[in-house]
C-alpha positions in Angstrom: -19.4 17.6 -55.8 -19.5 13.7 -56.1 -22.2 13.3 -53.4 -24.4 16.0 -55.3 -24.2 13.9 -58.9 -24.6 10.8 -57.1 -27.8 11.5 -55.5 -29.3 13.1 -58.4 -28.6 10.3 -60.9 -29.7 7.6 -58.8 -32.9 8.9 -57.4 -35.5 5.9 -57.7 -38.4 8.4 -56.9 -38.4 10.7 -59.9 -36.4 9.0 -62.4 -34.7 9.7 -65.5 -37.8 11.1 -67.4 -38.1 13.9 -64.7 -34.6 15.2 -65.3 -35.1 15.0 -68.8 -38.2 17.0 -68.7 -36.5 19.4 -66.2 -33.8 20.0 -68.8 -36.0 20.9 -71.3 -38.2 23.0 -69.2 -35.3 25.3 -68.1 -34.1 25.3 -71.6 -37.2 26.6 -73.1 -37.7 29.1 -70.3 -34.1 30.7 -70.9 -34.9 30.9 -74.5 -38.0 33.0 -74.0 -36.4 35.1 -71.2 -33.5 35.8 -73.2 -35.7 36.7 -76.5 -37.5 39.3 -74.6 -34.6 40.7 -72.9 -32.9 41.1 -76.5 -36.0 42.3 -78.1 -36.9 45.2 -75.7 -39.3 43.5 -73.0 -42.0 41.0 -71.9 -44.8 41.6 -74.5 -47.9 39.4 -74.4 -46.7 36.8 -76.9 -43.8 36.2 -74.7 -45.9 36.1 -71.5 -48.3 33.8 -73.2 -45.5 31.4 -74.7 -44.2 31.2 -70.8 -47.6 30.4 -69.4 -47.9 27.7 -72.2 -44.4 26.3 -71.5 -45.6 26.1 -67.8 -48.8 24.3 -68.6 -47.2 21.5 -70.6 -44.3 20.9 -68.3 -46.0 21.5 -64.8 -49.6 20.9 -64.9 -49.6 17.0 -65.6 -47.9 15.9 -62.3 -44.6 18.0 -61.9 -45.3 20.8 -59.4 -42.0 19.7 -57.9 -40.3 20.7 -61.1 -42.2 24.1 -61.3 -40.9 24.9 -57.7 -37.2 24.1 -58.8 -37.7 26.2 -62.1 -38.7 29.1 -60.2 -35.8 29.1 -57.9 -33.4 28.2 -60.7 -34.6 31.1 -63.1 -34.6 33.6 -60.0 -31.0 32.9 -59.1 -29.7 33.2 -62.7 -32.0 36.0 -64.3 -33.0 37.9 -60.7 -34.8 40.9 -62.0 -35.3 40.0 -65.5 -37.5 37.1 -64.6 -38.9 38.4 -61.2 -39.6 41.8 -62.0 -39.9 42.1 -65.9 -43.3 43.9 -66.4 -46.1 42.8 -68.9 -45.9 45.3 -71.7 -49.2 46.0 -73.4 -49.0 49.3 -75.9 -47.6 52.0 -73.8 -48.5 50.5 -70.3 -46.6 48.3 -68.0 -48.5 46.1 -65.8 -47.1 44.2 -62.7 -47.2 40.7 -64.0 -44.2 39.0 -64.2 -42.7 35.8 -65.5 -42.5 34.4 -62.1 -46.3 35.0 -61.6 -46.9 32.8 -64.7 -44.9 29.9 -63.2 -46.3 30.4 -59.8 -49.7 30.3 -61.1 -49.6 27.1 -63.2 -47.9 25.5 -60.1 -50.7 26.4 -57.7 -53.2 25.3 -60.3 -51.4 21.9 -60.4 -51.6 21.5 -56.4 -55.2 22.8 -56.3 -56.2 19.9 -58.7 -54.0 17.2 -56.7 -55.8 18.6 -53.5 -59.3 18.3 -55.0 -58.6 14.7 -55.7 -56.5 13.4 -52.9 -57.4 15.8 -50.2 -54.1 14.9 -48.1 -52.8 18.6 -47.1 -53.4 19.4 -43.7 -52.8 22.9 -41.7 -50.7 22.9 -38.6 -50.5 25.5 -36.1 -47.5 27.8 -37.4 -49.8 28.0 -40.4 -52.4 29.9 -38.4 -50.1 32.7 -37.5 -49.5 32.9 -41.3 -53.1 32.8 -42.2 -53.7 35.8 -39.5 -50.8 37.8 -41.2 -52.4 37.2 -44.7 -55.6 38.4 -43.4 -53.9 41.7 -42.0 -52.4 42.2 -45.4 -55.7 41.7 -47.5 -57.4 44.3 -44.9 -54.2 46.8 -45.7 -54.7 46.3 -49.5 -58.2 46.9 -49.2 -57.6 50.1 -47.2 -55.0 51.2 -49.5 -57.2 51.1 -52.5 -59.8 53.6 -50.4 -57.2 55.9 -49.3 -56.5 58.8 -51.4 -53.2 59.5 -50.3 -52.0 56.0 -51.1 -50.7 55.1 -54.4 -52.6 52.0 -55.9 -49.5 50.7 -57.7 -47.5 50.6 -54.7 -50.2 49.0 -52.3 -50.6 46.3 -55.1 -46.7 45.5 -55.0 -46.7 45.3 -51.0 -50.0 43.0 -51.4 -48.0 40.5 -53.7 -44.7 40.6 -51.7 -46.5 40.0 -48.2 -49.3 37.7 -49.7 -48.8 36.4 -53.0 -45.2 35.3 -53.0 -45.3 33.9 -49.3 -47.4 31.1 -51.0 -44.1 29.4 -52.0 -44.0 28.3 -48.4 -46.9 26.2 -49.1 -46.0 24.9 -52.5 -42.4 23.7 -50.8 -44.3 21.9 -48.3 -46.6 20.1 -50.6 -44.3 19.3 -53.4 -41.1 18.5 -51.4 -42.9 15.5 -49.4 -40.2 12.5 -49.6 -36.9 12.3 -48.1 -35.5 11.7 -51.7 -37.1 14.9 -53.0 -35.8 16.9 -50.0 -32.0 15.8 -50.8 -32.5 16.3 -54.4 -33.9 19.7 -54.1 -30.8 20.9 -51.8 -28.5 19.3 -54.3 -30.0 20.9 -57.5 -29.9 24.1 -55.6 -26.3 23.8 -54.9 -25.8 22.8 -58.6 -27.6 26.1 -59.4 -25.2 27.8 -57.2 -22.1 26.4 -59.1 -23.6 27.7 -62.1 -23.1 31.2 -60.6 -19.6 30.9 -60.5 -19.9 32.3 -64.2 -21.1 35.7 -63.2 -18.0 35.7 -60.6 -15.6 34.8 -63.5 -17.4 37.9 -65.7 -17.4 40.3 -62.8 -13.3 39.6 -62.4 -12.9 39.5 -66.1 -14.5 43.0 -66.9 -14.1 44.6 -63.4 -17.7 45.2 -62.8 -20.3 42.5 -62.3 -23.3 42.0 -64.5 -26.3 44.1 -63.3 -24.4 45.5 -60.5 -25.7 49.2 -61.7 -29.0 48.7 -59.8 -27.1 49.0 -56.5 -24.3 51.8 -56.9 -21.6 51.8 -54.2 -21.5 54.7 -51.6 -17.8 54.5 -51.8 -15.4 54.5 -54.3 -14.9 51.3 -56.5 -17.3 48.8 -58.3 -19.0 45.6 -57.5 -18.0 42.3 -59.1 -21.2 40.6 -58.5 -24.7 41.8 -58.0 -25.8 41.6 -54.4 -28.6 39.3 -55.4 -26.3 36.5 -56.5 -24.2 37.1 -53.3 -27.0 36.6 -51.4 -27.9 33.1 -53.1 -24.4 32.1 -53.0 -24.1 32.9 -48.9 -27.3 30.6 -48.4 -25.5 27.9 -50.7 -22.1 28.3 -48.3 -24.4 27.7 -45.4 -26.1 24.7 -46.4 -23.0 23.2 -48.1 -21.0 24.0 -44.9 -23.5 22.3 -42.9 -23.4 19.1 -45.1 -19.4 19.4 -45.0 -18.7 19.4 -41.3 -21.5 16.4 -41.2 -19.1 14.5 -43.7 -22.2 14.5 -46.2 -20.0 15.5 -49.1 -17.5 13.0 -50.1 -14.9 15.5 -52.0 -13.9 17.7 -49.3 -11.1 19.4 -51.1 -13.4 20.2 -54.2 -16.3 21.2 -52.0 -14.0 23.6 -50.3 -12.4 25.1 -53.3 -16.3 25.7 -54.6 -17.0 27.5 -51.2 -13.8 29.8 -51.6 -14.8 30.8 -54.9 -18.5 31.7 -53.7 -16.8 33.6 -50.9 -14.9 35.5 -53.4 -18.0 36.5 -55.1 -19.6 37.6 -52.0 -16.8 39.5 -50.9 -16.6 41.3 -54.2 -20.1 42.2 -54.1 -19.1 44.6 -51.6 -22.6 44.3 -49.4 -21.1 44.8 -46.0 -24.4 43.6 -44.4 -23.9 40.1 -46.1 -20.3 39.9 -44.9 -21.5 40.5 -41.2 -24.8 38.4 -41.6 -22.7 35.6 -42.9 -20.2 35.6 -40.1 -23.0 35.5 -37.6 -25.0 32.6 -39.5 -21.5 30.6 -39.7 -21.3 31.3 -35.8 -24.9 30.1 -35.3 -24.2 26.6 -37.4 -21.2 26.0 -35.3 -23.7 26.7 -32.2 -26.3 24.6 -33.2 -24.0 21.6 -34.6 -23.4 18.2 -32.6 -20.5 18.0 -30.4 -18.6 15.7 -32.4 -19.3 17.7 -35.5 -17.9 21.0 -33.7 -14.3 19.6 -33.5 -14.4 18.9 -37.0 -15.7 22.5 -37.6 -13.0 24.0 -35.6 -10.3 22.3 -37.5 -11.4 23.3 -40.9 -12.1 26.9 -39.8 -8.7 27.1 -38.3 -6.7 26.1 -41.4 -8.9 28.3 -43.5 -8.2 31.2 -41.6 -4.5 30.9 -42.2 -5.6 30.6 -46.2 -7.6 33.9 -45.7 -4.8 35.8 -44.2 -2.4 34.6 -46.6 -4.6 35.5 -49.5 -5.4 38.8 -48.3 -1.8 39.9 -47.6 -0.7 38.3 -51.1 -3.7 40.4 -53.1 -2.7 43.6 -50.8 0.9 43.0 -51.8 0.6 42.3 -55.8 -1.9 45.4 -56.0 0.8 47.4 -54.8 3.7 45.8 -57.1 1.7 45.4 -60.3 2.6 47.9 -62.9 -0.3 50.3 -64.1 -1.6 48.4 -67.3 -5.0 47.5 -68.5 -4.6 43.9 -67.6 -3.7 44.6 -64.1 -5.9 47.5 -63.6 -9.2 45.3 -63.1 -7.4 43.1 -60.2 -6.1 46.4 -58.2 -9.3 48.1 -59.0 -11.0 45.0 -57.2 -8.5 45.0 -54.2 -8.9 48.8 -53.7 -12.6 48.7 -53.8 -12.7 45.8 -51.1 -10.0 47.8 -48.8 -12.2 51.1 -49.1 -15.4 49.2 -48.4 -13.7 47.4 -45.3 -12.6 50.7 -44.0 -15.9 52.3 -44.4 -16.9 50.4 -41.2 -14.6 52.5 -39.2 -16.2 55.8 -40.7 -19.9 54.8 -41.2 -21.2 58.1 -39.8 -19.7 60.0 -42.9 -21.2 57.1 -45.4 -23.8 58.5 -47.6 -25.7 55.3 -47.7 -25.8 54.9 -43.8 -26.8 58.4 -43.0 -29.6 58.1 -45.7 -30.8 55.0 -44.1 -30.8 56.5 -40.7 -32.7 59.3 -41.8 -35.6 57.2 -43.5 -35.6 54.6 -40.4 -36.3 58.0 -38.1 -39.3 59.3 -40.2 -40.6 56.2 -40.6 -40.9 55.5 -36.9 -42.3 59.1 -36.7 -44.8 58.1 -39.1 -45.4 54.7 -37.4 -46.4 56.3 -34.0 -49.5 58.1 -35.7 -51.1 54.4 -35.6 -48.8 51.9 -33.8 -51.3 49.2 -33.4 -52.7 48.8 -37.1 -49.9 50.8 -39.2 -50.2 53.5 -41.8 -51.4 51.1 -44.5 -49.8 50.2 -48.1 -48.7 52.4 -50.7 -47.5 55.4 -48.6 -44.4 57.8 -49.1 -42.1 59.4 -46.8 -41.1 62.8 -47.0 -37.3 62.9 -46.7 -35.8 66.3 -46.4 -31.9 66.9 -46.3 -31.0 70.9 -46.5 -32.7 72.4 -49.0 -33.4 69.1 -51.0 -36.8 67.1 -50.4 -37.6 63.7 -51.7 -40.4 61.2 -51.4 -39.6 57.5 -50.6 -42.0 54.5 -50.7 -42.4 52.9 -47.1 -41.7 49.6 -48.6 -38.1 50.8 -49.8 -36.7 52.2 -46.7 -34.1 49.4 -46.8 -35.3 47.6 -43.4 -37.8 44.9 -43.9 -38.8 44.3 -40.1 -39.3 48.3 -39.8 -41.2 48.3 -43.0 -43.6 45.9 -42.1 -43.9 47.2 -38.7 -45.0 50.8 -40.0 -47.3 49.5 -42.8 -49.0 46.7 -40.8 -48.5 48.0 -37.4 -47.8 45.8 -34.2 -50.5 43.3 -35.4 -48.9 42.3 -38.5 -45.5 42.4 -37.1 -46.1 40.0 -34.4 -48.1 37.7 -36.3 -45.1 37.2 -38.9 -42.8 37.1 -36.4 -44.7 34.5 -34.4 -45.2 32.4 -37.6 -41.4 32.3 -38.1 -40.7 31.2 -34.6 -43.3 28.7 -34.5 -42.0 27.2 -37.7 -38.5 27.0 -36.0 -39.9 25.6 -32.8 -42.3 23.0 -34.3 -39.5 21.7 -36.8 -36.9 21.3 -34.1 -38.3 18.5 -32.4 -38.4 16.4 -35.6 -35.1 17.4 -36.8 -33.1 16.5 -33.7 -34.4 13.0 -33.9 -33.3 12.6 -37.8 -29.6 12.3 -37.9 -29.7 11.6 -41.7 -31.3 15.1 -42.4 -30.1 17.2 -39.3 -27.1 18.5 -41.2 -29.5 19.7 -44.1 -31.8 21.3 -41.8 -29.0 23.0 -39.8 -27.4 24.7 -42.9 -31.2 26.0 -43.7 -31.7 27.3 -40.3 -28.3 29.2 -40.4 -29.5 30.5 -43.5 -32.7 31.8 -42.3 -30.7 33.5 -39.6 -28.7 35.1 -42.6 -32.0 36.4 -44.1 -33.3 37.9 -41.1 -30.2 39.9 -40.1 -29.7 41.1 -43.9 -33.2 42.1 -43.9 -32.5 45.0 -41.6 -30.4 46.6 -44.1 -32.2 45.8 -47.4 -35.6 45.4 -48.6 -35.3 41.6 -48.6 -39.1 40.9 -48.1 -40.2 43.8 -50.5 -38.2 42.3 -53.4 -39.6 39.0 -54.7 -36.2 38.0 -56.1 -34.9 37.7 -52.4 -38.1 37.3 -50.3 -39.2 33.9 -52.0 -36.1 32.3 -50.7 -37.1 33.1 -46.9 -40.4 31.2 -47.8 -38.3 28.5 -49.5 -36.2 27.9 -46.6 -39.1 28.2 -44.0 -41.0 25.5 -46.1 -38.1 23.5 -46.3 -38.0 23.3 -42.3 -41.7 22.9 -42.4 -41.4 19.6 -44.2 -39.5 17.9 -41.2 -42.9 17.3 -39.9 -44.1 15.2 -42.6 -40.7 13.7 -43.9 -39.3 12.5 -40.5 -42.8 11.3 -39.3 -43.0 9.1 -42.6 -39.7 7.8 -41.7 -40.7 7.0 -38.1 -44.0 5.3 -39.3 -42.1 3.1 -42.1 -39.8 1.8 -39.3 -42.6 1.2 -36.9 
């Protein structure tokens, strides 16, 4: 993608030293992460090494680099970077490598704020501040409730208070047009790197780390759902740039998006398929009139390719002889076919019925205190015939419902108002800036993807997905600063 590499190498704001330092930083972090993966866990020496590495690279002046490292390492290592607990003796503490990086980035920002005092809150952040107060109140409530589990309550607190601070990091760190464009390009470069996971999954017949999300239908995944989610965001952003003719090499860009799409389909995540289709439709609706024609032309050509590839895959799967070399391909085709057919038999799907039972019980629990919710650290009792199990409320695979049940109407409404406020506040700035509008259009579609997907998975209750919502909202929030800077310089 020539436009990506061109923008990065010619950046006059960050300079070559930034990219050299960034390469070394990512390399050091990758080495440390791989080291504790292969030696049995995150012990104190590894945790201190990560923190020291962050201090060396981020504290002097590069909170922007810290943000990039947090996003990049999450995309490549997901749970092994974001949920690997600190092990001290026989105890495991919920302090993760991502927390060390975030703490150093916040420290760098606080130091700069004390010196320059240039950060200002706007009205969308007021709603987020109210949500934070509600989260803190529920954390305090959870510590005093004998029926609540402290570890679970603390986990909810981190997901609803600590990781949303990424929003402020983005707004502070991505403070110029050049940094904004480079951040998008670097994110797309990271997404290109994820193609290696797709190749691995196709070659072995099962994707790396897919065992954490077993299928309710027959078959295997060739890509973990986390990587599929990251690629879905990348497709929407790249598509927004493509239809605005911001990407020079159209054929290469389309080829990349096709490979990403194969990985997303191979993840067998049905909710992602539906959410991605709706998000692409939203991108079409918000695109300017002159871009809609180009969008339609590309879409029509690729629909023919999609139908042709599907028919070819089904034909090859039926004609291929049963051998070890062809078995992987046949299994992938059969798994996808079973997953598509499962849409028509959702009532018989154990995954669907399990969710429905949990959501029904969660709503009954919420009705006991609808305004303030039941608080953090609570569990649901799920009974199926003679079998009974307990499930944390935060793991009911429906983030909006989980927030409503735990924090009540006040928490749900305050968070919803914050998201809506960011969207509306940024809109008036985005429509005026023809240069950045395609970037923001893709980001807007990606937010829709996230919100739709969050109704079927705990996206806000898992830091390896939730930080991307705060990142996307933060990027939208930068519009009020970046576009104003452009207007002021013009004046």
